[in-house]
DOSEPA-470986 format. One record per residue (C-alpha): residue number from 1; residue in one letter; chain; x, y, z. Coordinates in steps of 0.1 Angstrom, whole numbers, padded with zeros to 4 digits. Layout:
N
seq/type/mol/xx/yy/zz
NUM/a/A/X/Y/Z $
...
//
This chain:
538
seq/type/mol/xx/yy/zz
1/m/A/0370/0098/0538 $
2/f/A/0393/0096/0507 $
3/k/A/0383/0059/0502 $
4/s/A/0346/0068/0503 $
5/k/A/0351/0094/0476 $
6/q/A/0369/0068/0455 $
7/l/A/0342/0043/0459 $
8/l/A/0315/0068/0451 $
9/s/A/0334/0078/0418 $
10/v/A/0336/0041/0408 $
11/l/A/0299/0036/0414 $
12/i/A/0290/0067/0393 $
13/w/A/0312/0055/0365 $
14/v/A/0296/0020/0365 $
15/a/A/0261/0035/0365 $
16/v/A/0268/0059/0336 $
17/s/A/0290/0037/0314 $
18/w/A/0277/0001/0320 $
19/l/A/0242/-0001/0335 $
20/p/A/0223/0017/0308 $
21/g/A/0234/-0009/0283 $
22/c/A/0223/-0038/0305 $
23/g/A/0188/-0026/0315 $
24/s/A/0170/-0047/0290 $
25/n/A/0175/-0079/0271 $
26/e/A/0156/-0064/0242 $
27/e/A/0183/-0039/0230 $
28/p/A/0201/-0042/0197 $
29/d/A/0227/-0069/0195 $
30/d/A/0263/-0067/0182 $
31/s/A/0257/-0082/0148 $
32/v/A/0258/-0049/0129 $
33/q/A/0293/-0042/0116 $
34/a/A/0309/-0009/0122 $
35/a/A/0322/-0008/0086 $
36/t/A/0288/0001/0072 $
37/v/A/0290/0034/0054 $
38/p/A/0266/0062/0065 $
39/l/A/0241/0076/0040 $
40/v/A/0258/0110/0040 $
41/q/A/0286/0117/0065 $
42/g/A/0274/0141/0091 $
43/q/A/0240/0148/0075 $
44/p/A/0210/0139/0096 $
45/y/A/0176/0129/0081 $
46/e/A/0141/0123/0092 $
47/y/A/0136/0087/0079 $
48/w/A/0101/0073/0075 $
49/m/A/0092/0037/0065 $
50/f/A/0056/0027/0057 $
51/v/A/0052/-0011/0058 $
52/g/A/0022/-0025/0039 $
53/a/A/0021/-0058/0020 $
54/a/A/0053/-0078/0028 $
55/d/A/0061/-0115/0032 $
56/a/A/0081/-0130/0060 $
57/e/A/0115/-0127/0042 $
58/v/A/0110/-0091/0032 $
59/f/A/0098/-0083/0068 $
60/r/A/0130/-0098/0081 $
61/q/A/0152/-0079/0057 $
62/l/A/0134/-0046/0066 $
63/g/A/0141/-0052/0103 $
64/a/A/0178/-0059/0097 $
65/k/A/0181/-0028/0075 $
66/v/A/0163/-0005/0101 $
67/k/A/0187/-0018/0128 $
68/e/A/0217/-0011/0106 $
69/l/A/0205/0024/0099 $
70/a/A/0197/0031/0136 $
71/l/A/0231/0019/0148 $
72/v/A/0256/0029/0121 $
73/g/A/0239/0041/0089 $
74/l/A/0223/0074/0100 $
75/a/A/0241/0105/0114 $
76/g/A/0234/0117/0149 $
77/e/A/0201/0136/0155 $
78/s/A/0184/0117/0126 $
79/v/A/0149/0105/0134 $
80/i/A/0135/0071/0124 $
81/t/A/0097/0065/0123 $
82/i/A/0081/0032/0114 $
83/f/A/0044/0032/0103 $
84/d/A/0023/0000/0103 $
85/c/A/-0002/0003/0074 $
86/s/A/-0022/-0028/0086 $
87/k/A/-0032/-0010/0118 $
88/q/A/-0028/0026/0105 $
89/r/A/-0006/0036/0134 $
90/i/A/0030/0047/0142 $
91/v/A/0049/0018/0156 $
92/g/A/0076/0039/0171 $
93/t/A/0099/0069/0166 $
94/a/A/0135/0070/0177 $
95/t/A/0160/0099/0176 $
96/v/A/0195/0086/0168 $
97/p/A/0222/0097/0192 $
98/y/A/0257/0107/0182 $
99/g/A/0286/0082/0184 $
100/p/A/0294/0047/0172 $
101/a/A/0271/0016/0176 $
102/k/A/0283/0007/0211 $
103/v/A/0276/0042/0224 $
104/r/A/0242/0043/0208 $
105/k/A/0232/0010/0223 $
106/r/A/0240/0023/0257 $
107/n/A/0219/0054/0254 $
108/p/A/0189/0048/0276 $
109/v/A/0165/0072/0258 $
110/f/A/0173/0058/0224 $
111/g/A/0171/0022/0237 $
112/a/A/0136/0027/0251 $
113/s/A/0123/0044/0219 $
114/y/A/0139/0018/0196 $
115/l/A/0125/-0011/0216 $
116/a/A/0090/-0008/0201 $
117/i/A/0105/-0007/0165 $
118/k/A/0125/-0038/0172 $
119/k/A/0095/-0057/0186 $
120/f/A/0075/-0048/0156 $
121/f/A/0100/-0064/0132 $
122/a/A/0106/-0094/0155 $
123/q/A/0069/-0105/0154 $
124/d/A/0054/-0130/0129 $
125/p/A/0041/-0109/0100 $
126/a/A/0014/-0135/0094 $
127/d/A/-0005/-0127/0062 $
128/r/A/0002/-0091/0051 $
129/s/A/-0004/-0098/0014 $
130/s/A/-0037/-0079/0014 $
131/v/A/-0025/-0049/0035 $
132/s/A/-0032/-0017/0016 $
133/l/A/-0004/0009/0015 $
134/r/A/-0030/0037/0012 $
135/i/A/-0003/0057/-0006 $
136/t/A/-0025/0088/-0013 $
137/e/A/-0027/0094/0025 $
138/i/A/0010/0092/0032 $
139/p/A/0020/0128/0025 $
140/m/A/-0006/0141/0049 $
141/c/A/0004/0116/0076 $
142/i/A/0040/0127/0074 $
143/e/A/0033/0164/0075 $
144/k/A/0010/0159/0105 $
145/n/A/0033/0137/0125 $
146/r/A/0069/0147/0115 $
147/r/A/0092/0157/0144 $
148/t/A/0118/0179/0126 $
149/e/A/0125/0201/0096 $
150/l/A/0153/0178/0085 $
151/p/A/0154/0165/0049 $
152/l/A/0130/0136/0044 $
153/r/A/0139/0101/0033 $
154/i/A/0108/0079/0028 $
155/v/A/0106/0041/0020 $
156/l/A/0072/0027/0009 $
157/v/A/0068/-0011/0011 $
158/g/A/0037/-0025/-0005 $
159/d/A/0015/-0028/-0036 $
160/a/A/0026/-0003/-0062 $
161/v/A/-0008/-0003/-0080 $
162/y/A/-0034/0020/-0065 $
163/r/A/-0069/0006/-0061 $
164/n/A/-0098/0018/-0041 $
165/p/A/-0128/-0006/-0037 $
166/d/A/-0150/0023/-0025 $
167/n/A/-0142/0045/-0055 $
168/p/A/-0127/0028/-0085 $
169/t/A/-0126/0059/-0106 $
170/f/A/-0089/0065/-0101 $
171/d/A/-0078/0028/-0100 $
172/m/A/-0047/0019/-0119 $
173/v/A/-0059/-0008/-0143 $
174/e/A/-0045/-0019/-0176 $
175/d/A/-0073/-0006/-0197 $
176/r/A/-0073/0028/-0180 $
177/y/A/-0038/0040/-0171 $
178/p/A/-0032/0066/-0144 $
179/d/A/-0030/0100/-0160 $
180/v/A/-0010/0130/-0148 $
181/g/A/-0041/0151/-0155 $
182/l/A/-0057/0137/-0124 $
183/i/A/-0030/0150/-0101 $
184/g/A/-0043/0179/-0080 $
185/h/A/-0079/0177/-0091 $
186/p/A/-0102/0186/-0062 $
187/q/A/-0120/0152/-0063 $
188/s/A/-0089/0132/-0070 $
189/p/A/-0071/0114/-0041 $
190/w/A/-0037/0126/-0056 $
191/k/A/-0033/0159/-0037 $
192/t/A/-0004/0182/-0043 $
193/k/A/0005/0199/-0010 $
194/p/A/0043/0198/-0012 $
195/f/A/0066/0186/0015 $
196/s/A/0083/0216/0033 $
197/t/A/0119/0201/0029 $
198/d/A/0141/0182/0005 $
199/t/A/0125/0148/0000 $
200/e/A/0135/0115/-0016 $
201/l/A/0113/0084/-0018 $
202/a/A/0119/0048/-0025 $
203/l/A/0091/0023/-0035 $
204/i/A/0095/-0014/-0028 $
205/p/A/0066/-0031/-0048 $
206/v/A/0066/-0063/-0028 $
207/r/A/0036/-0077/-0046 $
208/e/A/0044/-0073/-0082 $
209/d/A/0008/-0070/-0093 $
210/w/A/0016/-0049/-0123 $
211/g/A/-0005/-0067/-0149 $
212/s/A/0007/-0084/-0181 $
213/n/A/0011/-0052/-0201 $
214/p/A/0047/-0038/-0198 $
215/t/A/0034/-0004/-0208 $
216/h/A/0013/-0003/-0177 $
217/q/A/0043/-0008/-0155 $
218/v/A/0060/0022/-0172 $
219/r/A/0029/0044/-0169 $
220/v/A/0026/0036/-0132 $
221/q/A/0062/0044/-0125 $
222/e/A/0061/0077/-0145 $
223/f/A/0028/0086/-0127 $
224/y/A/0045/0082/-0093 $
225/q/A/0075/0102/-0105 $
226/s/A/0053/0131/-0116 $
227/w/A/0032/0130/-0084 $
228/f/A/0062/0130/-0061 $
229/r/A/0078/0158/-0081 $
230/e/A/0046/0179/-0075 $
231/l/A/0051/0171/-0038 $
232/n/A/0086/0187/-0039 $
233/g/A/0100/0152/-0038 $
234/q/A/0119/0127/-0061 $
235/l/A/0113/0090/-0066 $
236/a/A/0149/0079/-0062 $
237/r/A/0144/0042/-0064 $
238/l/A/0118/0016/-0075 $
239/t/A/0132/-0018/-0067 $
240/t/A/0124/-0051/-0049 $
241/d/A/0159/-0051/-0033 $
242/v/A/0155/-0038/0003 $
243/n/A/0192/-0028/0005 $
244/l/A/0191/-0007/-0027 $
245/a/A/0158/0009/-0017 $
246/c/A/0170/0020/0017 $
247/s/A/0205/0033/0006 $
248/f/A/0197/0066/-0011 $
249/k/A/0233/0067/-0023 $
250/e/A/0224/0083/-0057 $
251/p/A/0192/0090/-0077 $
252/f/A/0184/0058/-0095 $
253/l/A/0155/0069/-0117 $
254/p/A/0157/0100/-0140 $
255/d/A/0128/0123/-0139 $
256/p/A/0101/0115/-0165 $
257/k/A/0097/0137/-0195 $
258/r/A/0071/0164/-0189 $
259/t/A/0042/0158/-0213 $
260/e/A/0008/0173/-0216 $
261/s/A/-0021/0153/-0204 $
262/p/A/-0042/0137/-0231 $
263/l/A/-0073/0141/-0209 $
264/p/A/-0095/0173/-0213 $
265/v/A/-0091/0199/-0186 $
266/m/A/-0111/0188/-0155 $
267/r/A/-0133/0215/-0140 $
268/e/A/-0142/0216/-0103 $
269/a/A/-0175/0199/-0097 $
270/t/A/-0198/0190/-0068 $
271/t/A/-0206/0155/-0081 $
272/p/A/-0183/0125/-0082 $
273/v/A/-0159/0123/-0111 $
274/i/A/-0167/0096/-0136 $
275/i/A/-0143/0087/-0164 $
276/a/A/-0161/0067/-0190 $
277/i/A/-0147/0053/-0222 $
278/p/A/-0173/0053/-0251 $
279/t/A/-0178/0019/-0266 $
280/k/A/-0178/0032/-0301 $
281/r/A/-0154/0060/-0308 $
282/p/A/-0133/0064/-0339 $
283/e/A/-0096/0063/-0332 $
284/p/A/-0081/0098/-0338 $
285/k/A/-0055/0102/-0364 $
286/k/A/-0022/0106/-0346 $
287/v/A/0007/0124/-0362 $
288/d/A/0040/0122/-0343 $
289/v/A/0059/0155/-0347 $
290/i/A/0095/0151/-0338 $
291/p/A/0117/0183/-0338 $
292/a/A/0143/0181/-0366 $
293/v/A/0179/0179/-0354 $
294/a/A/0206/0195/-0376 $
295/s/A/0240/0178/-0381 $
296/f/A/0270/0188/-0401 $
297/q/A/0287/0154/-0399 $
298/r/A/0289/0129/-0427 $
299/k/A/0255/0112/-0430 $
300/g/A/0256/0076/-0418 $
301/s/A/0287/0081/-0397 $
302/m/A/0286/0075/-0360 $
303/a/A/0293/0112/-0353 $
304/y/A/0262/0119/-0374 $
305/q/A/0242/0093/-0354 $
306/f/A/0253/0107/-0321 $
307/e/A/0242/0142/-0331 $
308/m/A/0209/0129/-0344 $
309/a/A/0204/0113/-0310 $
310/g/A/0208/0146/-0293 $
311/a/A/0244/0143/-0281 $
312/s/A/0269/0171/-0287 $
313/i/A/0302/0161/-0302 $
314/e/A/0319/0186/-0278 $
315/q/A/0304/0166/-0249 $
316/l/A/0317/0133/-0262 $
317/k/A/0353/0146/-0263 $
318/d/A/0354/0145/-0225 $
319/l/A/0339/0110/-0222 $
320/s/A/0359/0079/-0213 $
321/v/A/0343/0047/-0224 $
322/t/A/0349/0010/-0214 $
323/i/A/0331/-0018/-0232 $
324/v/A/0331/-0055/-0221 $
325/l/A/0315/-0079/-0246 $
326/v/A/0306/-0114/-0234 $
327/v/A/0294/-0138/-0261 $
328/d/A/0279/-0173/-0261 $
329/g/A/0303/-0189/-0286 $
330/s/A/0283/-0222/-0291 $
331/g/A/0280/-0237/-0325 $
332/s/A/0246/-0220/-0333 $
333/q/A/0263/-0186/-0330 $
334/a/A/0286/-0188/-0359 $
335/s/A/0268/-0162/-0381 $
336/n/A/0261/-0140/-0352 $
337/l/A/0297/-0139/-0342 $
338/a/A/0305/-0125/-0376 $
339/s/A/0278/-0099/-0374 $
340/i/A/0288/-0087/-0339 $
341/g/A/0324/-0086/-0352 $
342/n/A/0313/-0062/-0380 $
343/v/A/0295/-0040/-0354 $
344/f/A/0326/-0037/-0332 $
345/n/A/0349/-0032/-0362 $
346/r/A/0329/0000/-0368 $
347/i/A/0330/0010/-0332 $
348/v/A/0368/0005/-0332 $
349/s/A/0371/0026/-0364 $
350/e/A/0350/0056/-0355 $
351/v/A/0344/0059/-0317 $
352/p/A/0380/0066/-0306 $
353/g/A/0381/0098/-0326 $
354/l/A/0349/0110/-0309 $
355/v/A/0356/0103/-0272 $
356/q/A/0385/0109/-0248 $
357/s/A/0394/0072/-0246 $
358/l/A/0380/0038/-0255 $
359/r/A/0389/0005/-0238 $
360/l/A/0375/-0029/-0251 $
361/g/A/0376/-0064/-0237 $
362/v/A/0359/-0095/-0251 $
363/r/A/0351/-0129/-0237 $
364/v/A/0338/-0158/-0259 $
365/r/A/0326/-0188/-0240 $
366/r/A/0325/-0221/-0258 $
367/t/A/0331/-0259/-0254 $
368/a/A/0365/-0255/-0270 $
369/p/A/0389/-0235/-0249 $
370/d/A/0375/-0200/-0242 $
371/v/A/0391/-0172/-0261 $
372/a/A/0395/-0136/-0248 $
373/l/A/0407/-0102/-0259 $
374/e/A/0421/-0087/-0227 $
375/m/A/0413/-0050/-0220 $
376/t/A/0428/-0031/-0249 $
377/d/A/0432/0007/-0254 $
378/v/A/0416/0014/-0288 $
379/l/A/0433/0044/-0305 $
380/p/A/0420/0070/-0330 $
381/s/A/0424/0062/-0367 $
382/s/A/0460/0070/-0378 $
383/p/A/0489/0050/-0392 $
384/a/A/0501/0042/-0357 $
385/g/A/0466/0037/-0344 $
386/d/A/0456/0014/-0372 $
387/v/A/0486/-0008/-0364 $
388/a/A/0478/-0008/-0327 $
389/n/A/0441/-0017/-0333 $
390/q/A/0450/-0046/-0356 $
391/s/A/0448/-0071/-0327 $
392/v/A/0412/-0061/-0321 $
393/r/A/0402/-0066/-0358 $
394/s/A/0421/-0099/-0361 $
395/f/A/0404/-0112/-0330 $
396/f/A/0369/-0108/-0345 $
397/r/A/0381/-0121/-0378 $
398/d/A/0396/-0153/-0364 $
399/v/A/0373/-0163/-0336 $
400/t/A/0350/-0193/-0343 $
401/a/A/0320/-0208/-0326 $
402/d/A/0321/-0244/-0312 $
403/g/A/0301/-0268/-0290 $
404/g/A/0269/-0265/-0269 $
405/d/A/0252/-0236/-0251 $
406/e/A/0270/-0220/-0222 $
407/p/A/0255/-0213/-0188 $
408/f/A/0245/-0176/-0189 $
409/v/A/0248/-0167/-0152 $
410/s/A/0285/-0177/-0153 $
411/m/A/0290/-0157/-0185 $
412/l/A/0274/-0126/-0169 $
413/r/A/0298/-0130/-0139 $
414/d/A/0327/-0132/-0163 $
415/g/A/0318/-0097/-0176 $
416/i/A/0312/-0082/-0142 $
417/k/A/0346/-0096/-0129 $
418/t/A/0363/-0080/-0159 $
419/f/A/0351/-0046/-0148 $
420/q/A/0365/-0052/-0113 $
421/r/A/0399/-0055/-0128 $
422/t/A/0399/-0023/-0148 $
423/s/A/0398/0014/-0140 $
424/r/A/0366/0035/-0138 $
425/a/A/0352/0053/-0169 $
426/d/A/0325/0078/-0176 $
427/r/A/0305/0050/-0194 $
428/e/A/0310/0014/-0185 $
429/l/A/0290/-0009/-0209 $
430/l/A/0285/-0046/-0204 $
431/i/A/0272/-0061/-0236 $
432/f/A/0260/-0098/-0234 $
433/m/A/0250/-0118/-0265 $
434/t/A/0233/-0152/-0265 $
435/d/A/0206/-0171/-0283 $
436/v/A/0197/-0196/-0255 $
437/v/A/0194/-0189/-0218 $
438/t/A/0208/-0221/-0201 $
439/a/A/0206/-0220/-0163 $
440/d/A/0236/-0230/-0143 $
441/d/A/0234/-0255/-0115 $
442/s/A/0216/-0237/-0086 $
443/l/A/0220/-0203/-0104 $
444/t/A/0187/-0190/-0117 $
445/v/A/0174/-0160/-0136 $
446/e/A/0166/-0144/-0102 $
447/v/A/0203/-0146/-0093 $
448/a/A/0213/-0129/-0125 $
449/k/A/0187/-0101/-0119 $
450/s/A/0200/-0095/-0085 $
451/e/A/0237/-0093/-0096 $
452/i/A/0229/-0070/-0126 $
453/d/A/0209/-0047/-0103 $
454/q/A/0237/-0046/-0078 $
455/w/A/0263/-0040/-0105 $
456/l/A/0243/-0011/-0120 $
457/a/A/0235/0005/-0086 $
458/e/A/0272/0007/-0076 $
459/r/A/0280/0033/-0102 $
460/s/A/0257/0056/-0122 $
461/s/A/0281/0053/-0152 $
462/r/A/0272/0017/-0158 $
463/r/A/0250/0004/-0186 $
464/f/A/0239/-0031/-0196 $
465/l/A/0228/-0043/-0231 $
466/a/A/0214/-0078/-0237 $
467/v/A/0216/-0090/-0274 $
468/h/A/0192/-0118/-0281 $
469/t/A/0200/-0137/-0313 $
470/g/A/0175/-0166/-0310 $
471/a/A/0138/-0171/-0316 $
472/e/A/0110/-0157/-0295 $
473/g/A/0101/-0176/-0264 $
474/e/A/0112/-0184/-0229 $
475/h/A/0149/-0175/-0236 $
476/r/A/0140/-0140/-0247 $
477/k/A/0116/-0137/-0218 $
478/a/A/0144/-0146/-0194 $
479/l/A/0167/-0119/-0209 $
480/r/A/0138/-0094/-0206 $
481/e/A/0139/-0100/-0169 $
482/l/A/0174/-0085/-0168 $
483/t/A/0164/-0051/-0183 $
484/r/A/0157/-0020/-0163 $
485/p/A/0144/0015/-0173 $
486/f/A/0170/0037/-0189 $
487/r/A/0203/0019/-0181 $
488/a/A/0196/-0018/-0191 $
489/k/A/0182/-0026/-0225 $
490/l/A/0174/-0056/-0247 $
491/v/A/0177/-0058/-0285 $
492/d/A/0168/-0086/-0309 $
493/g/A/0197/-0094/-0333 $
494/t/A/0228/-0073/-0339 $
495/s/A/0213/-0048/-0363 $
496/k/A/0202/-0024/-0335 $
497/v/A/0233/-0028/-0313 $
498/l/A/0249/0005/-0326 $
499/d/A/0217/0025/-0320 $
500/q/A/0214/0012/-0284 $
501/f/A/0251/0018/-0278 $
502/i/A/0247/0054/-0288 $
503/e/A/0215/0057/-0267 $
504/l/A/0232/0043/-0236 $
505/c/A/0262/0065/-0240 $
506/r/A/0242/0097/-0243 $
507/i/A/0219/0091/-0213 $
508/g/A/0232/0113/-0185 $
509/l/A/0250/0138/-0206 $
510/p/A/0242/0175/-0197 $
511/g/A/0211/0185/-0215 $
512/a/A/0205/0151/-0231 $
513/p/A/0171/0134/-0227 $
514/t/A/0170/0107/-0200 $
515/v/A/0137/0089/-0207 $
516/a/A/0132/0057/-0225 $
517/a/A/0104/0072/-0245 $
518/s/A/0126/0097/-0263 $
519/p/A/0127/0094/-0301 $
520/s/A/0150/0068/-0316 $
521/i/A/0178/0076/-0339 $
522/e/A/0160/0062/-0369 $
523/h/A/0129/0083/-0361 $
524/r/A/0150/0114/-0357 $
525/q/A/0166/0109/-0391 $
526/v/A/0133/0105/-0408 $
527/a/A/0120/0136/-0391 $
528/t/A/0149/0156/-0402 $
529/e/A/0145/0145/-0439 $
530/q/A/0107/0151/-0439 $
531/s/A/0102/0180/-0415 $
532/t/A/0097/0205/-0442 $
533/q/A/0070/0185/-0460 $
534/m/A/0051/0167/-0431 $
535/p/A/0014/0176/-0434 $
536/l/A/-0002/0185/-0400 $
537/s/A/-0039/0179/-0395 $
538/p/A/-0057/0209/-0380 $
//
């Protein structure tokens, strides 16, 4: 009798602990590493992914990311739902159980519900390039089918530009930008019924059909930010990198500046809305009125420029700043080396007295042996500080240009590696100056874009400034590919480096503007001087 009870206990243990994990060959494998960091420790989410236009590679990456989230990335009780936009149906919904990956894989209920999701991403995506995301219907779809009242995390994969062949009135086209005045209009597809819980969204524009006008891209992005804000949500990420889009580690995009719609107020009507642009209409006279900013600092000083940019001197006192400058030191850069030296001599002279601390490192790449200024603490102006800072000034005075153009991806990596060897700061600026973009062997502009994106996403304190000192053309276009809204900028020549340095430092300060369209320092200074005499048209 005793042996029978022992045998029965062993059989029950095998059935509970081992058999559920072996009931199907379709369950998740062991390739997901347990070291993956959860989104927020202990916080469950309702996670939705809408898959529209996507090529085979993106489809594969999405499948791998969803598996990682299901097994180790999401906390227990989270819910994952995948929606196939090509068939307008829910592929599957899985509730994530508690425990590590091995325990989750052996959960029979989770394994059965996750199986449909795994099969969806394992199939050949065929041609999904024309699949419509139907983005205007997504909020209603979620509210109708959601399972919980958990915070929402939504990933949209597809064409970022809205077009409707049946009603092109609200299409996003270059000659008629989307306008926030259309949000919530009774005949507009952009409804404003808000989500009932905290919501963050990420948009992966797989088919980058944004048109040739950069302004159009900005308007589309700001339109989605405004619309999602009306839905009680936040557009956290807009990126083609699947890992970044699905991480939700920190808000990646600041909210757009609230502006009044230039369109007239639209009244409710029973007929279709038609927005027509007259063929002959005089251009209205536009007067930009920029509020004057007062400053009691010496005009022309960097303290004055910071205040004119909207940054408080009191806020700067608590700011630690680290700058790494990487320069193409080829022979054509001789005059530009002298100019950038003058810029940094001014930074060294004035910035330490405004901020908590300033550290500076410089790398000059050239055919002759590279020269470097290792990370140096720059001290405020004083007899002792001036002596300590002499090494910085002598470096810029003595450095010379030599040889041919340097491969720019390797130079970028030099700058990124320098940050890996130094302590964190409230502002970490990587400044990269070149006149010619020379590709490395097997390292392309796409590689540089990916590495800059990853570097910026790791910390919200990071900023990137590309300084182009050559002529217009393909080289400048390649550097433009590295820029991103708000935290990654491009300037032509060294004359605007100080202005952009100030702009990049002030972004993120409490109460400071965070949009790229905010007035420049130069415009603010003009506004201050002329505010009392600017004529306003009635």
